[in-house]
N, C-alpha and C positions, 0 to 999 in steps of 0.2 A: 523850162519853167521849174523842174524838180533841181537843178543846178542853184537857181535862185533861193529856192527855200533852203537848202542844205548850206548856204552862204547866212541865211538869217539866225540859224540855231545857235551857232557860237557867238554872233553878236548879240542875241538876247540873252544867252547864258552870261556873258561878259557884262550888260547891263543890269542884270538881277544881281550879280556878285557886288557890281560898283554900289548899287542902293542900300544892299544888305549892310555892307561894310561902313558906310558912310553913316549908316543909323548908329552902328556900333560906336563910331568915334564921337558921337554927340552925348554919349553917357559918360559920368563921372566913375572912373576906375576905382576911387577910393571910396565909394559908396557900396556897402554891403548890404543887402537887403536882409531883413530877418523877419521870420513868420510869426515871431513871438510879439511883435507890436500890438498892443490893446488885447492881448491874452493875457490871463492870471499869470504870476510868478510860478515857477515850478514849487511843487510841495518839498520842504525840506526843513531839516532841523541840524544844525551845525553846533558842535561842541566850539567852546572858547579857545583861543591860543591860549598858550602857557602865560599865566600871570593875569589874565583876565577871568572876572568872575562870570560874566555872561556871554553867551555864543549867540547865535543868529538863526532865525527860523523865517519861514515864509509868513508866519502869523505876525512876526516882528514888523512886516513891509504894510501893515493895514492900519487905517485911521488918521495917516498923514502922509504928506507927499514926502518922499525919500530919495536919495540917491545910493544906488549900490555900485560900489566900487570893487572892481577886480584887481588884486595887485600881489607882489610877491617880492620878497627881499632881494632875489635874483633878477629883478626885472630893471632893466637901466631906463627904461622909459617911464618907469613908476616914480622914480626919482625926480625925473623932469616935472611931471605934473604935481608932484607933492607939494610944493609951496603954495600953489592956488588952491589945492584942497584945504590945507591949513587956512588960508584967508576965506574962503567960503564956510567953513566949520567956524571960524572965529565971527563973521558976519551974523552967523544963526540963522540964516534965510531958509536953510533945509538941513535936516539931518543926515550925515553920510554915515551909511553901513558899510562896512570892508568884509570883503570875502578873501582870506588869506589863502592864495591858490598854490598847491605844491610846494610848500615851504615845509623843511624839515623841523621837528620842533624846537622851537626857541628862537628860531630865526627870525621869523616875523615879529616877535616881541622884541628883540634886540634892534631890529631895524628901525621899528618905530620909537623906542627909546632914544634911538640915536637922531632921528629926524623929525620927531614930534608925531602926534597922534590926533588925526581929525574925526575920528570915527566915534561914534556912539555907541555900537556895537560890532562884534568883529567875530565871525565864523570861521574856523578852520576846516578847509576844504583840501587837505592834504593829499587824498586820492583824487582829486578833481572830478569828481561825480557831479556835484552840484553846478560846476563851471559848464560842465558838457551840457546838462539840462537848459542851462541858460543860453546855449548856443555860443559860449565864448570861444575864439578862434585864436586868442593871444592876450596877453595883459599888456599895459591896462585895458579895460573897458568899463565903461561906467553906463548904469541904467538910471533912468529915472521912471520911479514908481507911484502911480497916483494913490489916491486915500482907499480904494478898494483892491488894491494889491494887483493892479494890471500894469504890465510894461506899456510905457508911453513913448519912450525915446531909448536909442542906445548909441553911444558913442564909443566907436573904435578907435584906439591909440590914445595918447596923452591930450588931456583937456588942456587948451591954451585960453590965454586969457580973451581971444577973440570968439573962440570957441564958445565959451561960457556965456560972454556978453550977448553974443549975436544969436546963438542956438538953444543953448540950454537954459539959461535964465528965464528967457521968456516963458518957455515951456513949464518952468517950476512955477513961476508967478501966475501963469493962466491956470495951471492946475489947482493952485493953492487957492486961487480967488474964485474958483467954480463951486467950491462947497462950503 
């Protein structure tokens, strides 16, 4: 009887591991959860980048639905999504606020002059402190902020036409229509 029980122990362990790993395979590895969803944006006030009159603060993210886009002139993926940000800004559906992350003085301004400026306001986060408070893991990242200044959506990586149309634009429209 004891020999039979000893045989069942490794079998039970194998079945438990099989169930555990199969559950993990059902999760989307590109989805990185954030604890900030439905929480207020972190408190911050950033100076403007060179050549711009106004910076960006947490108070600027209240009163209307906005996008906050983390970008840098050094970010190759930011260049990929930039034409779509220009289209979104031109359509006037939602204001886009920029957070210029870890760029040396003048680099963000030169990049925007070269590629176009979709931003209503831009804050200079040279040290990266505000990005850390937002839970940013890399650029680009984009957040949808509601009228009360709460984070309602986080997009990690470049926004594509499909992501905008299927995921982000419906959230923006729903939040805009709520108030």
